[in-house]
Phi, psi and omega in degrees: 000127180283163178280127176264147179271128176261131179303139185295333176294325177292320178298316179299316179302314181296316180296313181294326175298316178296315182295331177280356179080025183268017177168165176270170174305315183295315183291323179289320177300317180295317180301321183264359176070037179230171178281156176301324181296329177293314179299317179301316179293321177299317180298314178304310182294321179296316182289328182271331185236000183079185181305330180294342176293346179257357181289150177298145181259132178292328178209168178294141178285141177258133178251141179292157177301321180297317180295314181299316181296314180298317181296313181295317180296319177298317180297314181294332176279358179078027183271018176156163176285170177303317181297317180296319179295317178300318179296315182299321185258006181056044174268130191291336178207157180295329180301320179297322177293315180298320181295000000 
């Protein structure tokens, strides 16, 4: 099954619905036909970068060596979960941090 693109306005709507307490991760994910992990990632990006964090990207974002090193070192020192480190450094997904 291929990845379908969800309009960024729909992502904002889903995140704001969750933040207002109008549903759980599971219920909102089901409503929008996505996985809970997608909603969780949308929330992370929204909280760290604002609504523009959910906008489609023309190309992959490039992170400086200094940012990548600092993020990985903080994680290895136990200064936050992968999600928290990504939010702190505005990294769009935990996979990018792991890589």
